[in-house]
Every structure is written in structure tokens, then in C-alpha cells.
N, C-alpha and C positions, 0 to 999 in steps of 0.2 A: 585201161579199166573204164568202166562207166561211172560217171557220177551219177547219184542217186539224184530224183528231181527236189524234195523238198529239204535235203541237209542242211542247204544255205541257210534256209529259212528257219529249219528249228535251232541251227547252230547261234543265228543270231538272236531269236527268242531265251535261249537258255543264258547266254552272256551279256544281254541287257540288264536284266533283274540282280545277275552277281555284281557288275559293276556299280549298280545303283545300292545295293547292300554295301559292298566296300565304300561307298561315298558317305554314305550315313554314320557309318564308323571312322571317318580320318576324323583326326584330331588335328586341326591348323597348328596348336601351340607346338607339337611335334614337329613339323615340317621347319620350324628355326634353328630346331639345333644343328650342330656342327656336324655331328658324327651322321645324320640324315645326308646333309649335303656332301660328306666326304665318301659315303658309300655310294651316291648315286653318280657322282662324279667316276669315283673307281669304275662302276659296271658302264658307266655311258665309255670311258677308254677302252676296259678290256672288250666290250662286242664291238666298237670302233676297229680295233687290231683285228679280231677275229673275221669281221667282215672285208678289210682291206686284203687282209691275206688271202682268204676264200675266193675275193674276186681277182687276185694276183694270180693266182694258183690255175683259174679257170682262163686267165690270159696267155698263161705260160702254155698250158695242155691244149689251147686253140679253140678253146669252147666259146663261142661270140653269137650274137645275133645277127652278123653278117655272114657266117658262113650258112651256104645253103644246107 
């Protein structure tokens, strides 16, 4: 599948204003709440588990960069 030439540039141009707009609406007082830290920690733990499981399955199946 051939990648379109300007697709990466267009995606960066679209994501940058989105992140800027999110940053403008960010209220720092909400970041110190326990619920925010619990949710962020739980999300990190779940995603780490999924990543470890995925990489482990790739190792079991023999999919690695060392195999030509």
C-alpha cells in the first residue's frame, strides 16, 4: 500500500490546532483531584498490561525483528 505524499503533513497540521484547543480549555485545578489521578493510573496499568500481553504473544508466535 503506497502512502500518500502529503498525508503526514496534513495530519500534523490537523492535530496541532486540536491539541492547542484542548490546552486552552484545560483547567489545572481539575488535575489535582484524586479521581483524575486514579483514572490516569488505571488507564496506564491497563494499557501497560495490554502492551506486555501483545508483545508476549508476538514472541510466542515468533514474530520479531531478528527473524529475516
